[in-house]
C-alpha positions as CSV (number, residue, x, y, z in Angstrom):
1,X,-48.7,66.4,-108.0
2,X,-51.4,64.2,-106.7
3,X,-53.3,64.8,-103.6
4,X,-51.4,62.1,-101.7
5,X,-48.1,63.8,-102.6
6,X,-49.5,67.1,-101.3
7,X,-50.6,65.5,-98.1
8,X,-47.2,63.8,-97.8
9,X,-45.4,67.2,-98.3
10,X,-47.7,68.8,-95.8
11,X,-46.8,66.1,-93.2
12,X,-43.1,66.4,-93.9
13,X,-43.4,70.2,-93.6
14,X,-45.2,69.8,-90.3
15,X,-42.5,67.4,-89.0
16,X,-39.8,69.8,-90.1
17,X,-41.5,72.7,-88.4
18,X,-42.0,70.6,-85.2
19,X,-38.4,69.6,-85.3
20,X,-37.2,73.2,-85.7
21,X,-39.4,74.3,-82.8
22,X,-38.0,71.5,-80.7
23,X,-34.4,72.6,-81.5
24,X,-35.2,76.2,-80.5
25,X,-36.9,75.1,-77.3
26,X,-34.1,72.8,-76.4
27,X,-31.5,75.6,-77.0
28,X,-33.6,78.0,-74.9
29,X,-33.8,75.6,-72.0
30,X,-30.1,74.8,-72.2
31,X,-29.3,78.5,-71.9
32,X,-31.6,78.8,-68.9
33,X,-29.8,75.9,-67.2
34,X,-26.4,77.3,-68.1
35,X,-27.3,80.7,-66.6
36,X,-28.6,78.9,-63.4
37,X,-25.3,77.0,-63.2
38,X,-23.3,80.2,-63.5
39,X,-25.3,81.8,-60.7
40,X,-24.9,78.8,-58.4
41,X,-21.1,78.8,-59.1
42,X,-20.9,82.4,-58.1
43,X,-22.8,81.5,-54.9
44,X,-20.4,78.6,-54.3
45,X,-17.4,80.9,-54.8
46,X,-18.9,83.3,-52.2
47,X,-19.3,80.5,-49.7
48,X,-15.8,79.3,-50.3
49,X,-14.4,82.7,-49.6
50,X,-16.6,83.0,-46.5
51,X,-15.4,79.5,-45.3
52,X,-11.8,80.6,-45.7
53,X,-12.4,83.7,-43.7
54,X,-14.1,81.8,-40.9
55,X,-11.3,79.2,-40.8
56,X,-8.8,82.0,-40.4
57,X,-10.9,83.7,-37.7
58,X,-11.2,80.4,-35.9
59,X,-7.5,79.8,-36.0
60,X,-6.9,83.3,-34.7
61,X,-9.4,83.0,-31.9
62,X,-8.3,79.5,-30.8
63,X,-4.6,80.3,-30.4
64,X,-3.4,79.3,-27.0
65,X,-2.0,82.8,-26.2
66,X,-5.3,84.5,-27.0
67,X,-7.3,82.0,-25.0
68,X,-5.0,82.5,-22.0
69,X,-5.2,86.3,-22.4
70,X,-9.0,86.3,-22.5
71,X,-9.1,84.0,-19.5
72,X,-6.9,86.3,-17.4
73,X,-8.3,89.7,-18.5
74,X,-12.0,89.1,-19.1
75,X,-12.7,86.1,-16.9
76,X,-10.2,87.0,-14.2
77,X,-8.9,83.5,-14.0
78,X,-5.5,82.7,-12.6
79,X,-3.3,79.6,-12.8
80,X,-3.6,77.6,-9.6
81,X,-0.5,76.8,-7.6
82,X,1.1,73.4,-8.3
83,X,-0.1,71.9,-5.0
84,X,-3.7,72.6,-5.8
85,X,-3.7,70.9,-9.1
86,X,-5.4,67.4,-9.0
87,X,-4.7,65.0,-11.8
88,X,-7.4,62.4,-12.7
89,X,-6.6,59.1,-14.4
90,X,-9.1,57.9,-16.9
C-alpha cells in the first residue's frame, strides 16, 4: 500500500467513526425526546381527568334545584310575591 492509500483509508475510517457516533447520538436524543413525550402525555391524561371532574362538579353545583336550595337556606332569600315582580323590556 502506498502512503496515499493509507491516508485514504484513515480518512474513510474517520468518516465511518464519525458516522457511527452520529447514529449513536441521534438514537440517544430520539430516546430522550420519546421519554419527554411520554411524560407530557401522562400530564395531559391527568389534566383531562381533572377537567372531567371539574365539569361534573360544575354541572352538579349549577343545577337549578341546588341553586334554589342554597339561596333559601344559606342566603335566606325568598321568592317575591307576584305583585312585587317587575319585568323590564330590553
